[in-house]
All heavy atoms as TSV, in Angstrom:
chain	resi	resn	atom	element	x	y	z
A	1	MET	N	N	126.462	23.229	40.293
A	1	MET	CA	C	127.768	22.477	40.219
A	1	MET	C	C	128.945	23.394	40.299
A	1	MET	O	O	129.920	23.167	41.050
A	1	MET	CB	C	127.707	21.581	38.881
A	1	MET	CG	C	128.992	20.804	38.852
A	1	MET	SD	S	128.901	19.773	37.413
A	1	MET	CE	C	130.577	19.352	37.164
A	2	PHE	N	N	128.907	24.410	39.384
A	2	PHE	CA	C	130.068	25.331	39.332
A	2	PHE	C	C	130.131	26.157	40.650
A	2	PHE	O	O	131.247	26.496	41.119
A	2	PHE	CB	C	129.955	26.231	38.187
A	2	PHE	CG	C	130.207	25.591	36.830
A	2	PHE	CD1	C	129.217	25.480	35.858
A	2	PHE	CD2	C	131.495	25.107	36.635
A	2	PHE	CE1	C	129.444	24.769	34.740
A	2	PHE	CE2	C	131.712	24.426	35.380
A	2	PHE	CZ	C	130.673	24.255	34.438
A	3	GLU	N	N	129.027	26.370	41.291
A	3	GLU	CA	C	128.984	27.130	42.445
A	3	GLU	C	C	129.633	26.366	43.635
A	3	GLU	O	O	130.502	26.870	44.307
A	3	GLU	CB	C	127.467	27.511	42.930
A	3	GLU	CG	C	126.863	28.437	42.005
A	3	GLU	CD	C	125.477	28.742	42.441
A	3	GLU	OE1	O	124.973	28.273	43.431
A	3	GLU	OE2	O	124.714	29.388	41.658
A	4	SER	N	N	129.485	25.093	43.725
A	4	SER	CA	C	130.088	24.228	44.735
A	4	SER	C	C	131.682	24.140	44.355
A	4	SER	O	O	132.462	24.075	45.323
A	4	SER	CB	C	129.456	22.846	44.850
A	4	SER	OG	O	129.655	22.183	43.644
A	5	MET	N	N	131.919	24.046	43.122
A	5	MET	CA	C	133.423	23.931	42.734
A	5	MET	C	C	134.088	25.269	43.178
A	5	MET	O	O	135.196	25.282	43.739
A	5	MET	CB	C	133.556	23.779	41.248
A	5	MET	CG	C	133.198	22.358	40.872
A	5	MET	SD	S	133.279	22.069	39.043
A	5	MET	CE	C	134.870	22.600	38.682
A	6	ASN	N	N	133.382	26.384	42.934
A	6	ASN	CA	C	134.040	27.732	43.253
A	6	ASN	C	C	134.071	27.913	44.740
A	6	ASN	O	O	135.082	28.490	45.262
A	6	ASN	CB	C	133.212	28.924	42.724
A	6	ASN	CG	C	133.332	28.990	41.160
A	6	ASN	OD1	O	134.362	28.574	40.678
A	6	ASN	ND2	N	132.363	29.539	40.515
A	7	GLU	N	N	133.108	27.388	45.431
A	7	GLU	CA	C	133.107	27.402	46.892
A	7	GLU	C	C	134.307	26.543	47.584
A	7	GLU	O	O	134.931	27.039	48.420
A	7	GLU	CB	C	131.748	26.967	47.453
A	7	GLU	CG	C	131.680	26.969	49.013
A	7	GLU	CD	C	131.846	28.290	49.628
A	7	GLU	OE1	O	131.573	29.325	49.039
A	7	GLU	OE2	O	132.320	28.421	50.895
A	8	ARG	N	N	134.456	25.430	46.963
A	8	ARG	CA	C	135.596	24.643	47.394
A	8	ARG	C	C	136.977	25.258	47.115
A	8	ARG	O	O	137.818	25.251	47.988
A	8	ARG	CB	C	135.450	23.211	46.849
A	8	ARG	CG	C	134.473	22.252	47.424
A	8	ARG	CD	C	134.586	20.809	47.083
A	8	ARG	NE	N	134.658	20.686	45.559
A	8	ARG	CZ	C	133.543	20.297	44.851
A	8	ARG	NH1	N	132.348	20.047	45.395
A	8	ARG	NH2	N	133.693	20.233	43.509
A	9	LYS	N	N	136.961	25.857	45.942
A	9	LYS	CA	C	138.290	26.618	45.493
A	9	LYS	C	C	138.392	27.686	46.381
A	9	LYS	O	O	139.562	27.913	46.960
A	9	LYS	CB	C	138.085	27.025	44.113
A	9	LYS	CG	C	139.402	27.786	43.521
A	9	LYS	CD	C	139.078	28.182	42.116
A	9	LYS	CE	C	140.413	28.894	41.670
A	9	LYS	NZ	N	140.170	29.344	40.241
A	10	ARG	N	N	137.509	28.497	46.741
A	10	ARG	CA	C	137.685	29.546	47.710
A	10	ARG	C	C	137.985	29.167	49.050
A	10	ARG	O	O	138.873	29.753	49.712
A	10	ARG	CB	C	136.313	30.360	47.811
A	10	ARG	CG	C	136.357	31.624	48.599
A	10	ARG	CD	C	135.043	32.219	48.836
A	10	ARG	NE	N	134.143	31.361	49.609
A	10	ARG	CZ	C	134.225	31.166	50.949
A	10	ARG	NH1	N	135.273	31.667	51.589
A	10	ARG	NH2	N	133.332	30.324	51.482
A	11	GLN	N	N	137.416	27.991	49.505
A	11	GLN	CA	C	137.673	27.537	50.815
A	11	GLN	C	C	139.164	27.027	50.889
A	11	GLN	O	O	139.853	27.218	51.987
A	11	GLN	CB	C	136.739	26.350	51.268
A	11	GLN	CG	C	136.862	25.820	52.556
A	11	GLN	CD	C	135.843	24.815	53.033
A	11	GLN	OE1	O	135.312	24.195	52.055
A	11	GLN	NE2	N	135.585	24.697	54.195
A	12	ARG	N	N	139.559	26.383	49.871
A	12	ARG	CA	C	141.026	25.812	49.843
A	12	ARG	C	C	141.986	27.065	49.846
A	12	ARG	O	O	143.009	27.103	50.584
A	12	ARG	CB	C	141.260	25.044	48.611
A	12	ARG	CG	C	140.808	23.547	48.675
A	12	ARG	CD	C	141.322	22.738	47.623
A	12	ARG	NE	N	141.062	23.335	46.197
A	12	ARG	CZ	C	140.034	23.093	45.468
A	12	ARG	NH1	N	139.065	22.310	45.875
A	12	ARG	NH2	N	140.019	23.590	44.355
A	13	GLN	N	N	141.635	28.219	49.101
A	13	GLN	CA	C	142.502	29.311	49.164
A	13	GLN	C	C	142.444	29.904	50.573
A	13	GLN	O	O	143.589	30.302	50.980
A	13	GLN	CB	C	141.931	30.319	48.099
A	13	GLN	CG	C	142.727	31.554	47.992
A	13	GLN	CD	C	144.121	31.491	47.546
A	13	GLN	OE1	O	144.362	30.544	46.769
A	13	GLN	NE2	N	144.943	32.343	47.844
A	14	GLU	N	N	141.402	30.042	51.152
A	14	GLU	CA	C	141.427	30.609	52.559
A	14	GLU	C	C	142.171	29.792	53.641
A	14	GLU	O	O	142.944	30.324	54.363
A	14	GLU	CB	C	139.835	30.663	53.110
A	14	GLU	CG	C	139.119	31.797	52.429
A	14	GLU	CD	C	137.707	31.809	52.849
A	14	GLU	OE1	O	137.311	30.997	53.823
A	14	GLU	OE2	O	136.891	32.702	52.347
A	15	GLU	N	N	142.007	28.474	53.392
A	15	GLU	CA	C	142.808	27.580	54.265
A	15	GLU	C	C	144.367	27.681	53.967
A	15	GLU	O	O	145.165	27.799	54.961
A	15	GLU	CB	C	142.394	26.104	53.973
A	15	GLU	CG	C	141.029	25.834	54.460
A	15	GLU	CD	C	140.535	24.460	54.134
A	15	GLU	OE1	O	141.209	23.782	53.394
A	15	GLU	OE2	O	139.344	24.043	54.527
A	16	ARG	N	N	144.741	27.904	52.682
A	16	ARG	CA	C	146.168	28.054	52.333
A	16	ARG	C	C	146.695	29.381	52.924
A	16	ARG	O	O	147.710	29.359	53.519
A	16	ARG	CB	C	146.271	28.055	50.779
A	16	ARG	CG	C	147.596	28.275	50.284
A	16	ARG	CD	C	147.760	28.233	48.805
A	16	ARG	NE	N	149.032	28.562	48.353
A	16	ARG	CZ	C	149.521	29.794	48.124
A	16	ARG	NH1	N	148.803	30.791	48.402
A	16	ARG	NH2	N	150.769	29.962	47.767
A	17	GLU	N	N	145.780	30.411	52.735
A	17	GLU	CA	C	146.190	31.761	53.355
A	17	GLU	C	C	146.312	31.719	54.908
A	17	GLU	O	O	147.256	32.257	55.435
A	17	GLU	CB	C	145.214	32.845	52.955
A	17	GLU	CG	C	145.347	33.128	51.575
A	17	GLU	CD	C	144.210	34.073	51.047
A	17	GLU	OE1	O	143.358	34.529	51.877
A	17	GLU	OE2	O	144.136	34.367	49.760
A	18	GLN	N	N	145.522	30.893	55.557
A	18	GLN	CA	C	145.508	30.745	57.024
A	18	GLN	C	C	146.812	30.023	57.371
A	18	GLN	O	O	147.518	30.432	58.329
A	18	GLN	CB	C	144.258	29.999	57.493
A	18	GLN	CG	C	144.383	29.701	58.979
A	18	GLN	CD	C	144.342	31.005	59.882
A	18	GLN	OE1	O	143.742	31.983	59.389
A	18	GLN	NE2	N	144.828	31.003	60.969
A	19	ARG	N	N	147.191	28.971	56.581
A	19	ARG	CA	C	148.414	28.241	56.972
A	19	ARG	C	C	149.620	29.119	56.824
A	19	ARG	O	O	150.562	29.094	57.572
A	19	ARG	CB	C	148.451	26.953	56.107
A	19	ARG	CG	C	147.631	25.839	56.517
A	19	ARG	CD	C	147.968	24.524	55.690
A	19	ARG	NE	N	148.067	24.671	54.290
A	19	ARG	CZ	C	146.976	24.507	53.549
A	19	ARG	NH1	N	145.791	24.262	53.997
A	19	ARG	NH2	N	147.167	24.568	52.117
A	20	ILE	N	N	149.659	29.959	55.737
A	20	ILE	CA	C	150.721	30.913	55.498
A	20	ILE	C	C	150.786	31.857	56.654
A	20	ILE	O	O	151.960	32.119	57.105
A	20	ILE	CB	C	150.595	31.680	54.155
A	20	ILE	CG1	C	150.711	30.632	53.012
A	20	ILE	CG2	C	151.467	32.794	53.970
A	20	ILE	CD1	C	150.358	31.265	51.642
A	21	ARG	N	N	149.750	32.458	57.087
A	21	ARG	CA	C	149.674	33.382	58.250
A	21	ARG	C	C	150.288	32.715	59.520
A	21	ARG	O	O	151.102	33.262	60.285
A	21	ARG	CB	C	148.342	33.872	58.635
A	21	ARG	CG	C	147.895	34.946	57.538
A	21	ARG	CD	C	146.677	35.704	58.067
A	21	ARG	NE	N	145.561	34.847	58.096
A	21	ARG	CZ	C	144.734	34.532	57.119
A	21	ARG	NH1	N	144.803	35.090	55.909
A	21	ARG	NH2	N	143.649	33.685	57.235
A	22	GLU	N	N	149.769	31.436	59.792
A	22	GLU	CA	C	150.318	30.749	60.989
A	22	GLU	C	C	151.798	30.468	60.838
A	22	GLU	O	O	152.477	30.641	61.782
A	22	GLU	CB	C	149.467	29.429	61.130
A	22	GLU	CG	C	148.098	29.649	61.513
A	22	GLU	CD	C	147.250	28.377	61.360
A	22	GLU	OE1	O	147.730	27.352	61.018
A	22	GLU	OE2	O	146.153	28.420	61.796
A	23	GLU	N	N	152.319	30.110	59.728
A	23	GLU	CA	C	153.678	29.752	59.522
A	23	GLU	C	C	154.510	31.053	59.698
A	23	GLU	O	O	155.552	31.170	60.279
A	23	GLU	CB	C	153.999	29.202	58.203
A	23	GLU	CG	C	155.406	28.862	57.828
A	23	GLU	CD	C	156.066	27.852	58.652
A	23	GLU	OE1	O	155.338	27.198	59.516
A	23	GLU	OE2	O	157.246	27.496	58.585
A	24	LYS	N	N	154.003	32.240	59.107
A	24	LYS	CA	C	154.721	33.510	59.243
A	24	LYS	C	C	154.800	33.861	60.816
A	24	LYS	O	O	155.859	34.242	61.277
A	24	LYS	CB	C	153.993	34.609	58.524
A	24	LYS	CG	C	154.606	35.940	58.547
A	24	LYS	CD	C	153.834	36.961	57.740
A	24	LYS	CE	C	154.378	38.268	57.887
A	24	LYS	NZ	N	153.678	39.276	57.165
A	25	ASN	N	N	153.679	33.792	61.531
A	25	ASN	CA	C	153.716	34.052	62.864
A	25	ASN	C	C	154.639	33.145	63.601
A	25	ASN	O	O	155.367	33.645	64.555
A	25	ASN	CB	C	152.303	34.032	63.507
A	25	ASN	CG	C	151.492	35.172	63.005
A	25	ASN	OD1	O	151.954	36.281	62.707
A	25	ASN	ND2	N	150.188	34.856	63.050
A	26	ARG	N	N	154.667	31.915	63.298
A	26	ARG	CA	C	155.664	30.992	63.925
A	26	ARG	C	C	157.065	31.399	63.662
A	26	ARG	O	O	157.883	31.410	64.548
A	26	ARG	CB	C	155.362	29.526	63.461
A	26	ARG	CG	C	156.292	28.471	64.162
A	26	ARG	CD	C	156.100	27.207	63.554
A	26	ARG	NE	N	156.800	27.017	62.282
A	26	ARG	CZ	C	158.073	26.805	62.083
A	26	ARG	NH1	N	158.813	26.699	63.194
A	26	ARG	NH2	N	158.609	26.707	60.970
A	27	LEU	N	N	157.368	31.761	62.514
A	27	LEU	CA	C	158.719	32.187	62.122
A	27	LEU	C	C	159.131	33.413	62.794
A	27	LEU	O	O	160.276	33.614	63.228
A	27	LEU	CB	C	158.956	32.188	60.573
A	27	LEU	CG	C	158.834	30.887	59.887
A	27	LEU	CD1	C	158.946	31.110	58.364
A	27	LEU	CD2	C	160.097	29.968	60.295
A	28	LEU	N	N	158.228	34.293	62.794
A	28	LEU	CA	C	158.487	35.646	63.522
A	28	LEU	C	C	158.789	35.419	65.003
A	28	LEU	O	O	159.382	36.325	65.592
A	28	LEU	CB	C	157.229	36.536	63.317
A	28	LEU	CG	C	157.103	37.201	61.947
A	28	LEU	CD1	C	155.878	37.958	61.822
A	28	LEU	CD2	C	158.319	38.080	61.598
A	29	SER	N	N	158.253	34.479	65.621
A	29	SER	CA	C	158.377	34.136	67.030
A	29	SER	C	C	159.720	33.626	67.357
A	29	SER	O	O	160.152	33.477	68.570
A	29	SER	CB	C	157.287	33.344	67.653
A	29	SER	OG	O	157.400	32.025	67.151
A	30	LEU	N	N	160.549	33.106	66.401
A	30	LEU	CA	C	161.726	32.419	66.551
A	30	LEU	C	C	162.909	33.438	66.872
A	30	LEU	O	O	162.929	34.511	66.287
A	30	LEU	CB	C	161.998	31.394	65.473
A	30	LEU	CG	C	161.146	30.436	65.046
A	30	LEU	CD1	C	161.588	29.690	63.766
A	30	LEU	CD2	C	161.030	29.364	66.121
A	31	SER	N	N	163.920	32.937	67.607
A	31	SER	CA	C	165.032	33.728	67.644
A	31	SER	C	C	165.889	33.643	66.450
A	31	SER	O	O	165.644	32.783	65.544
A	31	SER	CB	C	165.908	33.167	68.810
A	31	SER	OG	O	166.517	31.942	68.531
A	32	GLU	N	N	166.857	34.468	66.262
A	32	GLU	CA	C	167.735	34.374	65.055
A	32	GLU	C	C	168.320	33.088	64.921
A	32	GLU	O	O	168.411	32.535	63.687
A	32	GLU	CB	C	168.780	35.488	65.193
A	32	GLU	CG	C	168.191	36.907	64.953
A	32	GLU	CD	C	169.300	37.971	65.092
A	32	GLU	OE1	O	170.497	37.641	64.895
A	32	GLU	OE2	O	168.786	39.182	65.279
A	33	LYS	N	N	168.893	32.497	65.927
A	33	LYS	CA	C	169.553	31.175	65.797
A	33	LYS	C	C	168.499	30.178	65.391
A	33	LYS	O	O	168.820	29.361	64.450
A	33	LYS	CB	C	170.192	30.838	67.196
A	33	LYS	CG	C	171.034	29.562	67.010
A	33	LYS	CD	C	171.465	29.152	68.432
A	33	LYS	CE	C	172.951	29.655	68.536
A	33	LYS	NZ	N	173.516	29.177	69.736
A	34	GLU	N	N	167.342	30.188	65.993
A	34	GLU	CA	C	166.329	29.227	65.629
A	34	GLU	C	C	165.913	29.378	64.140
A	34	GLU	O	O	165.719	28.404	63.372
A	34	GLU	CB	C	165.070	29.302	66.479
A	34	GLU	CG	C	165.267	28.863	67.938
A	34	GLU	CD	C	164.197	29.311	68.838
A	34	GLU	OE1	O	163.582	30.327	68.682
A	34	GLU	OE2	O	163.867	28.436	69.751
A	35	LEU	N	N	165.793	30.617	63.677
A	35	LEU	CA	C	165.408	30.891	62.334
A	35	LEU	C	C	166.441	30.445	61.415
A	35	LEU	O	O	166.170	29.944	60.232
A	35	LEU	CB	C	165.160	32.396	62.185
A	35	LEU	CG	C	164.515	32.858	60.828
A	35	LEU	CD1	C	163.335	32.185	60.552
A	35	LEU	CD2	C	164.380	34.380	60.812
A	36	LEU	N	N	167.758	30.610	61.727
A	36	LEU	CA	C	168.824	30.182	60.866
A	36	LEU	C	C	168.702	28.547	60.702
A	36	LEU	O	O	168.934	28.034	59.569
A	36	LEU	CB	C	170.169	30.603	61.346
A	36	LEU	CG	C	170.497	32.038	61.189
A	36	LEU	CD1	C	171.850	32.357	61.845
A	36	LEU	CD2	C	170.576	32.415	59.716
A	37	VAL	N	N	168.471	28.023	61.827
A	37	VAL	CA	C	168.332	26.439	61.724
A	37	VAL	C	C	167.188	26.066	60.909
A	37	VAL	O	O	167.316	25.224	60.003
A	37	VAL	CB	C	168.196	25.845	63.117
A	37	VAL	CG1	C	167.851	24.453	63.094
A	37	VAL	CG2	C	169.439	26.073	63.956
A	38	GLU	N	N	166.012	26.828	60.963
A	38	GLU	CA	C	164.855	26.521	60.038
A	38	GLU	C	C	165.296	26.712	58.638
A	38	GLU	O	O	164.848	25.902	57.745
A	38	GLU	CB	C	163.801	27.456	60.350
A	38	GLU	CG	C	163.144	27.162	61.753
A	38	GLU	CD	C	162.219	25.912	61.630
A	38	GLU	OE1	O	161.584	25.697	60.380
A	38	GLU	OE2	O	161.917	25.220	62.639
A	39	ILE	N	N	166.012	27.795	58.296
A	39	ILE	CA	C	166.467	28.015	56.900
A	39	ILE	C	C	167.311	26.904	56.454
A	39	ILE	O	O	167.186	26.471	55.230
A	39	ILE	CB	C	167.124	29.427	56.893
A	39	ILE	CG1	C	166.167	30.524	57.150
A	39	ILE	CG2	C	167.885	29.565	55.572
A	39	ILE	CD1	C	166.804	31.967	57.318
A	40	LEU	N	N	168.240	26.467	57.235
A	40	LEU	CA	C	169.115	25.418	56.834
A	40	LEU	C	C	168.389	24.023	56.492
A	40	LEU	O	O	168.668	23.413	55.497
A	40	LEU	CB	C	170.239	25.138	57.885
A	40	LEU	CG	C	171.364	26.309	57.989
A	40	LEU	CD1	C	172.242	25.984	59.198
A	40	LEU	CD2	C	172.137	26.342	56.668
A	41	PHE	N	N	167.400	23.819	57.430
A	41	PHE	CA	C	166.575	22.577	57.163
A	41	PHE	C	C	165.828	22.692	55.849
A	41	PHE	O	O	165.721	21.818	55.104
A	41	PHE	CB	C	165.655	22.356	58.320
A	41	PHE	CG	C	166.238	21.667	59.494
A	41	PHE	CD1	C	165.951	21.994	60.850
A	41	PHE	CD2	C	167.225	20.612	59.381
A	41	PHE	CE1	C	166.544	21.502	61.948
A	41	PHE	CE2	C	167.737	19.915	60.491
A	41	PHE	CZ	C	167.458	20.465	61.698
A	42	GLU	N	N	165.312	23.874	55.621
A	42	GLU	CA	C	164.441	24.107	54.363
A	42	GLU	C	C	165.458	24.003	53.134
A	42	GLU	O	O	165.055	23.464	52.156
A	42	GLU	CB	C	163.759	25.440	54.476
A	42	GLU	CG	C	162.824	25.776	53.358
A	42	GLU	CD	C	161.644	24.833	53.192
A	42	GLU	OE1	O	161.251	24.205	54.260
A	42	GLU	OE2	O	161.072	24.732	52.064
A	43	LEU	N	N	166.681	24.529	53.154
A	43	LEU	CA	C	167.438	24.525	52.097
A	43	LEU	C	C	167.943	23.037	51.826
A	43	LEU	O	O	168.083	22.537	50.546
A	43	LEU	CB	C	168.764	25.309	52.421
A	43	LEU	CG	C	168.551	26.819	52.246
A	43	LEU	CD1	C	169.817	27.604	52.806
A	43	LEU	CD2	C	168.121	27.208	50.857
A	44	LYS	N	N	168.089	22.261	52.897
A	44	LYS	CA	C	168.314	20.811	52.748
A	44	LYS	C	C	167.236	20.029	51.988
A	44	LYS	O	O	167.411	19.217	51.148
A	44	LYS	CB	C	168.779	20.181	54.162
A	44	LYS	CG	C	169.211	18.758	54.020
A	44	LYS	CD	C	170.577	18.767	53.259
A	44	LYS	CE	C	171.137	17.380	53.452
A	44	LYS	NZ	N	172.237	17.290	52.569
A	45	ARG	N	N	165.999	20.384	52.445
A	45	ARG	CA	C	164.814	19.829	51.884
A	45	ARG	C	C	164.743	20.108	50.413
A	45	ARG	O	O	164.460	19.240	49.553
A	45	ARG	CB	C	163.537	20.312	52.533
A	45	ARG	CG	C	162.318	19.538	52.214
A	45	ARG	CD	C	161.068	20.169	52.683
A	45	ARG	NE	N	160.835	21.456	52.270
A	45	ARG	CZ	C	160.253	21.744	50.988
A	45	ARG	NH1	N	160.071	20.841	50.158
A	45	ARG	NH2	N	160.080	23.014	50.586
A	46	ILE	N	N	164.991	21.307	50.103
A	46	ILE	CA	C	165.104	21.797	48.686
A	46	ILE	C	C	166.116	20.975	47.904
A	46	ILE	O	O	165.909	20.542	46.662
A	46	ILE	CB	C	165.099	23.293	48.428
A	46	ILE	CG1	C	164.007	23.984	48.996
A	46	ILE	CG2	C	165.463	23.745	47.143
A	46	ILE	CD1	C	164.043	25.518	49.257
A	47	GLU	N	N	167.339	20.923	48.525
A	47	GLU	CA	C	168.344	20.285	47.756
A	47	GLU	C	C	168.087	18.852	47.607
A	47	GLU	O	O	168.245	18.286	46.389
A	47	GLU	CB	C	169.662	20.301	48.710
A	47	GLU	CG	C	170.881	19.606	48.113
A	47	GLU	CD	C	172.108	19.623	48.971
A	47	GLU	OE1	O	171.882	19.481	50.266
A	47	GLU	OE2	O	173.206	19.742	48.516
A	48	ASN	N	N	167.382	18.131	48.543
A	48	ASN	CA	C	167.011	16.779	48.347
A	48	ASN	C	C	165.900	16.650	47.195
A	48	ASN	O	O	165.942	15.684	46.413
A	48	ASN	CB	C	166.457	16.246	49.667
A	48	ASN	CG	C	167.389	15.920	50.618
A	48	ASN	OD1	O	168.632	15.877	50.427
A	48	ASN	ND2	N	167.051	15.926	51.962
A	49	GLY	N	N	165.069	17.655	47.134
A	49	GLY	CA	C	164.084	17.664	45.974
A	49	GLY	C	C	164.770	17.731	44.678
A	49	GLY	O	O	164.334	16.936	43.701
A	50	ILE	N	N	165.716	18.521	44.555
A	50	ILE	CA	C	166.412	18.792	43.239
A	50	ILE	C	C	167.132	17.502	42.965
A	50	ILE	O	O	167.181	17.056	41.841
A	50	ILE	CB	C	167.451	19.959	43.521
A	50	ILE	CG1	C	166.694	21.309	43.625
A	50	ILE	CG2	C	168.390	19.920	42.345
A	50	ILE	CD1	C	167.510	22.432	43.850
A	51	ASP	N	N	167.735	16.798	43.970
A	51	ASP	CA	C	168.340	15.551	43.704
A	51	ASP	C	C	167.454	14.591	43.239
A	51	ASP	O	O	167.749	13.747	42.258
A	51	ASP	CB	C	169.083	14.990	44.937
A	51	ASP	CG	C	170.250	15.814	45.352
A	51	ASP	OD1	O	170.769	16.608	44.600
A	51	ASP	OD2	O	170.654	15.662	46.560
A	52	ASP	N	N	166.237	14.507	43.708
A	52	ASP	CA	C	165.249	13.518	43.206
A	52	ASP	C	C	164.845	13.838	41.795
A	52	ASP	O	O	164.633	12.909	40.861
A	52	ASP	CB	C	163.940	13.653	44.067
A	52	ASP	CG	C	164.146	13.089	45.422
A	52	ASP	OD1	O	165.245	12.428	45.742
A	52	ASP	OD2	O	163.260	13.331	46.406
A	53	VAL	N	N	164.718	15.107	41.464
A	53	VAL	CA	C	164.341	15.549	40.061
A	53	VAL	C	C	165.479	15.141	39.143
A	53	VAL	O	O	165.286	14.546	38.063
A	53	VAL	CB	C	164.109	17.026	40.003
A	53	VAL	CG1	C	164.003	17.459	38.557
A	53	VAL	CG2	C	162.893	17.401	40.717
A	54	GLU	N	N	166.733	15.411	39.609
A	54	GLU	CA	C	167.933	14.992	38.718
A	54	GLU	C	C	167.902	13.495	38.324
A	54	GLU	O	O	168.137	13.121	37.322
A	54	GLU	CB	C	169.200	15.403	39.431
A	54	GLU	CG	C	169.445	16.896	39.388
A	54	GLU	CD	C	170.795	17.336	40.201
A	54	GLU	OE1	O	171.193	16.468	40.951
A	54	GLU	OE2	O	171.116	18.407	39.826
A	55	ARG	N	N	167.583	12.717	39.456
A	55	ARG	CA	C	167.636	11.263	39.272
A	55	ARG	C	C	166.534	10.806	38.306
A	55	ARG	O	O	166.725	10.008	37.473
A	55	ARG	CB	C	167.341	10.473	40.671
A	55	ARG	CG	C	168.669	10.155	41.365
A	55	ARG	CD	C	168.500	9.281	42.548
A	55	ARG	NE	N	167.625	9.916	43.602
A	55	ARG	CZ	C	168.134	10.812	44.502
A	55	ARG	NH1	N	169.312	11.050	44.444
A	55	ARG	NH2	N	167.313	11.193	45.365
A	56	SER	N	N	165.334	11.402	38.481
A	56	SER	CA	C	164.250	11.181	37.498
A	56	SER	C	C	164.659	11.403	36.092
A	56	SER	O	O	164.276	10.775	35.201
A	56	SER	CB	C	162.982	11.947	37.942
A	56	SER	OG	O	162.530	11.484	39.234
A	57	ILE	N	N	165.172	12.546	35.947
A	57	ILE	CA	C	165.593	13.056	34.531
A	57	ILE	C	C	166.639	11.954	33.962
A	57	ILE	O	O	166.551	11.602	32.765
A	57	ILE	CB	C	166.195	14.487	34.532
A	57	ILE	CG1	C	165.102	15.445	34.888
A	57	ILE	CG2	C	167.000	14.849	33.269
A	57	ILE	CD1	C	165.636	16.895	35.194
A	58	ARG	N	N	167.525	11.596	34.781
A	58	ARG	CA	C	168.626	10.655	34.302
A	58	ARG	C	C	167.921	9.293	33.903
A	58	ARG	O	O	168.212	8.674	32.912
A	58	ARG	CB	C	169.719	10.391	35.244
A	58	ARG	CG	C	170.791	11.513	35.206
A	58	ARG	CD	C	171.937	11.210	36.060
A	58	ARG	NE	N	171.879	12.129	37.240
A	58	ARG	CZ	C	171.890	11.775	38.478
A	58	ARG	NH1	N	171.953	10.511	38.918
A	58	ARG	NH2	N	171.785	12.808	39.456
A	59	ILE	N	N	167.003	8.845	34.745
A	59	ILE	CA	C	166.247	7.586	34.523
A	59	ILE	C	C	165.539	7.642	33.290
A	59	ILE	O	O	165.487	6.741	32.344
A	59	ILE	CB	C	165.439	7.159	35.658
A	59	ILE	CG1	C	166.233	6.842	36.904
A	59	ILE	CG2	C	164.452	6.078	35.341
A	59	ILE	CD1	C	165.558	6.623	38.214
A	60	HIS	N	N	164.744	8.755	32.989
A	60	HIS	CA	C	163.867	8.836	31.898
A	60	HIS	C	C	164.593	9.233	30.531
A	60	HIS	O	O	164.000	9.094	29.504
A	60	HIS	CB	C	162.746	9.774	32.177
A	60	HIS	CG	C	161.831	9.364	33.214
A	60	HIS	ND1	N	161.013	8.266	33.083
A	60	HIS	CD2	C	161.614	9.838	34.499
A	60	HIS	CE1	C	160.379	8.041	34.231
A	60	HIS	NE2	N	160.549	8.978	35.116
A	61	SER	N	N	165.767	9.704	30.761
A	61	SER	CA	C	166.450	10.162	29.440
A	61	SER	C	C	167.338	8.949	28.856
A	61	SER	O	O	167.853	9.077	27.822
A	61	SER	CB	C	167.365	11.450	29.856
A	61	SER	OG	O	168.444	11.053	30.678
A	62	ASN	N	N	167.419	7.909	29.700
A	62	ASN	CA	C	168.126	6.745	29.186
A	62	ASN	C	C	167.367	5.884	28.288
A	62	ASN	O	O	166.262	5.766	28.084
A	62	ASN	CB	C	168.719	6.021	30.257
A	62	ASN	CG	C	169.880	6.770	30.955
A	62	ASN	OD1	O	170.431	7.485	30.317
A	62	ASN	ND2	N	170.146	6.458	32.256
């Protein structure tokens, strides 16, 4: 049982590392302008996530 759990954990880790390598290669292939646009989109996504957390905190603190 533990062996299969460890195997699944190892497999998920390998898949995660593969996705990271693929994303890194994708970003490295972008021009500076494309990379800046990607950064702005990612910052906007983070900002929206923070807004969601702030709303949740306000709802649950009342």
